[in-house]
C-alpha positions in Angstrom: 213.0 44.7 152.2 211.0 41.6 153.0 208.4 40.1 150.7 205.7 41.1 153.2 206.8 44.7 153.0 206.9 44.5 149.2 203.3 43.2 149.2 202.1 45.8 151.6 203.7 48.5 149.5 202.1 47.2 146.3 198.7 47.0 148.1 199.1 50.6 149.3 200.0 51.8 145.8 197.0 50.0 144.3 194.7 51.6 146.9 196.1 55.1 146.3 195.9 54.9 142.5 192.1 55.3 142.2 192.3 58.1 144.8 194.9 59.9 142.7 192.9 59.8 139.6 189.8 61.1 141.4 191.8 64.1 142.6 192.9 65.0 139.1 196.2 63.2 138.8 195.9 61.6 135.4 199.3 59.9 135.1 198.7 56.4 133.9 200.0 53.5 136.0 201.2 50.5 134.1 201.6 47.0 135.5 205.4 47.3 135.3 205.3 50.4 137.6 203.8 48.3 140.4 206.2 45.4 140.3 208.1 45.2 143.6 209.3 41.6 143.6 211.9 40.2 141.3 212.5 36.5 140.5 216.2 37.1 140.3 216.6 36.8 144.1 218.9 33.8 144.5 220.4 35.2 147.6 217.4 34.1 149.7 219.2 30.7 150.3 221.9 32.5 152.3 219.7 34.9 154.3 220.2 34.8 158.0 216.6 33.9 158.9 216.8 30.8 156.7 220.1 29.6 158.2 219.0 30.4 161.7 215.8 28.4 161.2 217.8 25.4 159.9 220.3 25.6 162.8 217.5 25.8 165.4 215.5 22.9 163.9 218.6 20.8 163.5 219.4 21.2 167.2 215.9 20.1 168.0 216.2 17.1 165.7 219.4 15.8 167.1 218.0 16.0 170.7 214.6 14.3 169.8 215.5 11.6 167.3 217.0 8.6 168.9 220.5 7.4 167.9 221.7 10.7 166.3 225.0 12.1 167.5 224.8 15.2 169.7 226.3 17.8 167.3 225.3 21.3 166.2 225.8 23.2 163.0 228.6 25.7 163.4 228.9 27.2 159.9 227.5 27.1 156.3 229.8 27.0 153.2 229.2 27.0 149.5 225.5 28.1 149.7 223.8 28.0 146.4 220.4 27.9 144.8 220.2 25.1 142.2 216.6 25.2 141.2 213.7 27.7 141.3 210.1 26.8 140.5 208.0 30.0 140.5 204.4 30.0 141.5 202.0 29.4 138.5 198.4 28.5 137.8 199.3 24.8 137.8 201.4 25.0 141.0 200.6 28.0 143.3 203.6 27.6 145.6 206.9 29.1 144.6 209.9 26.9 145.6 213.6 27.5 145.9 215.9 24.4 146.2 219.2 25.2 147.8 222.3 23.3 148.8 225.3 24.0 151.0 228.0 22.3 153.1 227.6 22.6 156.9 230.4 22.3 159.4 229.3 20.4 162.5 230.6 20.8 166.1 232.4 17.4 165.8 234.6 18.8 163.1 233.0 17.0 160.1 231.5 18.6 157.1 228.2 17.4 155.7 226.1 18.2 152.7 222.7 19.9 153.4 219.8 20.3 151.0 217.0 22.6 151.8 213.8 23.9 150.3 212.1 27.3 150.8 208.4 27.3 150.1 207.0 30.8 149.6 204.0 31.7 151.7 203.8 28.4 153.5 204.9 29.6 157.0 202.6 29.5 160.1 199.1 30.5 159.1 200.5 31.1 155.6 202.5 34.1 156.8 206.2 34.0 155.8 208.0 31.1 154.2 208.6 27.5 155.2 212.0 25.9 155.2 212.5 22.1 155.0 216.0 20.7 155.2 218.0 17.4 155.2 221.5 17.0 156.4 223.2 13.9 154.8 223.4 11.1 157.3 220.9 12.7 159.7 217.6 11.6 158.0 217.2 8.5 160.2 213.6 8.0 159.4 214.0 8.5 155.7 211.6 11.4 155.6 213.3 12.8 152.5 214.1 9.4 151.0 217.6 8.0 150.7 220.4 10.6 150.8 218.0 13.6 150.9 216.8 12.9 147.4 213.4 14.7 147.8 215.1 18.1 148.4 217.8 17.9 145.7 
């Protein structure tokens, strides 16, 4: 179930809770009863929508940045989450730092580092994905050797 569906379910439950008490249902609802999202979700790094977004944006990058080889990502290997910074009062954006190895259409394997920012998609709907493939950051957007996303 997506995070949006979890949020919608939690909102629905919170709206129906006062209705239930007014109808005579006196069962107490505790905060733990309404939790629908867990922090132990390291598998988001390997979800198909994340990998698809990276693949599409990499294709766009190699066609629009001068002097990059015309290659495509064919596969992802060794996908892992190496850091998670949950949202807090000091930093309201939850971030997952992920890494993997990608196989390119020229037969070479490269390291990829990517970041998933919770709630930072278009118009704050969904998540944003930033990525850096080693050797393809021609303009040093993510500093040398993708340091910013590690």
